[in-house]
N, C-alpha and C positions, 0 to 999 in steps of 0.2 A: 621626144622626151628622153633625155640622157641623164646619166649619173657621172659623177667625177671619180676617176680612178687616179690613185697616186702611185707613181713609179719611183722607186728608191734604188739608187745605185749603192751596192754593198760590196766591199772588198771581199774577194774569194780567199779567205784565210780562216784558220781555226778561231772559233768563238765569235766571229763577226755577226752571224745571224742571231746568236743569243744576245749580243749587245744591242742589236736593233730591236728585238722584241722586248728587251728590258726598258728601252725608251718608251715603247708603247705602254708597257705595264706601269711604269712610273707615272705616266700621264693619264692613266685609267682609260686607255683607248682599246676598244673592243673591235676587232676586225670582223667584218661580215664574210669576206672572202679574201683569199691570197693565192697568188701564183708566183712561183720562183723559177727563174731560168738562170743558167750560169755559163760562163766561159772560164778559161783558165785563170783569168785575172780578176774578174768581178762578176757579181750576180745582179740581176734586176728583179726586185720584188715588186709585184703589182698588188695593191691592196684596195679593197672597198671598205669604207667606213661611213658612219652616219654623217659626220661633220668634217668634210674634206679640208676646208679652209683652216680649221683649228689644228688638225693633224699635220697639215703641211707646215704650219708655223712651228709646231713643236719639233718636228723633224729637222727643219732648217736651223732652229736654235741649237740643235744637237749636232750640227755640222754635217748633215746628210745632204746629198745632192738629190733633189726631188723634182718631178715633173708631174703636172696635173693634166690629164687627158679626158676628154668626153668619150664615154663608151655607152653602148646600148645594153640595158639589162632587160631580159624577157622572162616571163613566167611560163613554164611548160609543165604538162603533166609528168609526174615522176613515174614514167613507165617506158618500156622498151619501144623504140621507134619514134618517140617524140622529137628527139634531136634531129634525126634523119629527115623528118618531115619539114622542119624549119630550114635545115641546110639545103634541101631540095628547092624550097621556095626561093631562097636567096640565090642559089645557083641559076635557077630558071629565069631570074630577073637580073642577071648580070652582076650580082653583088659578090665581091671577093672578101672572104673572112681572113683577116691578117692573123688574128689569134683569138682564142676564147678560153674560158674556164668557167666552172660552175660551183654552185653551193646549194644547200637545201636550207629551208627555213622551218620555223615552228609550225607553219601552216601545213596541215596534212595533205598529202597527195600532190604537192607542187615541188618543182625544182626551179632553179634560177640560173640562167646562163648570162655571162658577161661576154659581149661580142664587140670586137673592134673590127670595123669594116671600112673599106674605102668609101668615101662620100656618105658620111653619117646621115645627113638629112634625107638623101634619096633612099637609103636603107630603111630609115624610119617609115617613109611612105609605103614601101613595099610591105613591111611588117604590119602596118596599120591596115592596109588594104586586105591582107590575108587574115585579119582578125586576131593577130598575135598580140597578147597583152604585154606592153612595155611598162616598166616601173621607173619612177623618178626618185630623185634624191630623198624627198620627204617620205616616200613609201618605205624606205629601208628600215626605219625605226619600228615599223609595224610588222615586219616580216619575222 
């Protein structure tokens, strides 16, 4: 069970990020999560939204370079040590985490982590076997 992450290449210049978020606001797009990394020339914004296909189209029509990637989203208790337990399970099973970021939802007591791992299907099997709850694209609207 994966969700779609949209990666957007944004020029690293004054006002570029505000221009990007203006496109989202103009199209009434609410992000569930966002991660931003930069280099001296450009940044990469990674966002999670309810309807990835619609957002991809809106951004492409606004001349952004976008890429859609399948990532794993997991629900964990919002308490100390929860993330460490998950990362240990992944490490003990030979899974490499390329990057991750998190967000909280309206549901009390839970946090959500977006994880990009090598070999997503195998990582899903490891998480499922360990009883870790993964969420799908349809679940995002209910969080």
